[in-house]
Steps between C-alpha positions, in 0.01 A plus 500: 500500500802282561558198280621172642854560368512845663372359828755218484777758439390707801465202735835358388684819592315540829593146603854548369534819706398324821706185441815685393463748783484222757769290333746786449429633849608168647762360261707808414568604863573136584751472215657833595537379859679191369727724290566712809637196681744433216649852506774551758496880518269634776419824317389309191300265722315791659414642157380165363297432814322837498124479465487778242748334263332161536161660437626687194662184360175306555307775319750500210477121462120523502511783245741311272289186495177694443666703221601179326146361525333820385748538212394160371133579556534829315638319196241222523207737549615709204541194278151369582330839485420514874713802583287787627526794736187414701622161620840653580341767719274244668802278563688790660206587723446140606871445572508815709191401698624146563830634628364803689188356664680304779687814616169640622494234772862510618439756776193315629645149491603299805848353541504204261297657218709816532820296461355330191400834350842647575654198324264553205629856462872421521543592134392859558676567832793663317285799405400622845584242767241553773210663313361209301215693339718750316765236430245270338350779292838625374650156435190372322453812286864478388461127432181544300641794303808299404292193411266697278797666332644156425160381377459790255863482385465128423183582306677773300803282426281210390304729268824637356630150429164376369324794331239273344333431839 
């Protein structure tokens, strides 16, 4: 059975995944388009304006912010004795479902909802441009694997610095 703290941890990362995905999918390409206008060289402009590079940069920004948050949570959960494998696995599964579930509707959506779903998945377009299902699976599995690695490393480092916990 999940405790309130475990449930709060899971919900926080599910909401964070959605919000960062939307925010990075909009802001990073927008900022890169602004940077493209500053650069005078056409070949550099074409590289900066490419959908794949903008998608990858959005995914990296999302990953970096989530790594920072999960690093702090790993230390905090270790310090307060709330660090456990079960809640980590449940968090991974919930994050994957929250991110993957909308891709099931992208092929059946009409024009406007399809555009919104395509915008939602900007951060994974770098993996496999037109096939959103495999792109979402690959990008999210890599993201979750890296996040859980950071979570367990922060736990191990905290325990090494504070062996009395």
